[in-house]
C-alpha positions, 0 to 999 in steps of 0.5 A: 468506495471512494468516499467515506470516512470509514475505509479512509480510516481503515487504510490509514490503520492499514499503512500505520499496521505495515509500518509498524511491521517493518522495522527497516521501513524499506520502500521495496519491502513495505512495497512487496508485503503490500501488493502480497497482502493486497492482491497476493502476488509481487509488484511488476518493475513498473508498479514498483517503480510507480509505487516508490514513488508514492511511499517516498525515501525514507517511507512516510506514512502518508505515502503507504496511505497512498499506496493502499488506497491505489491498491483498493482501487485495482479492479484486481483487489475488488475481483479478490475481496 
């Protein structure tokens, strides 16, 4: 799961789509949306704080991609999908 160009391409595309859907590019909105779509819940305060460090301020596409990588590696995500 952690290897492979296919997964990397899907996560990069997902980050681009996530940013395209959020015109404000607010870190909080991007993070909440990613968590709700990936895990079906909002992030905890600790998760939101850590995720904010990943996505950056202003939000960086590479940071959103990193957030998506971290979400897909969670056992919670892998149990859902």
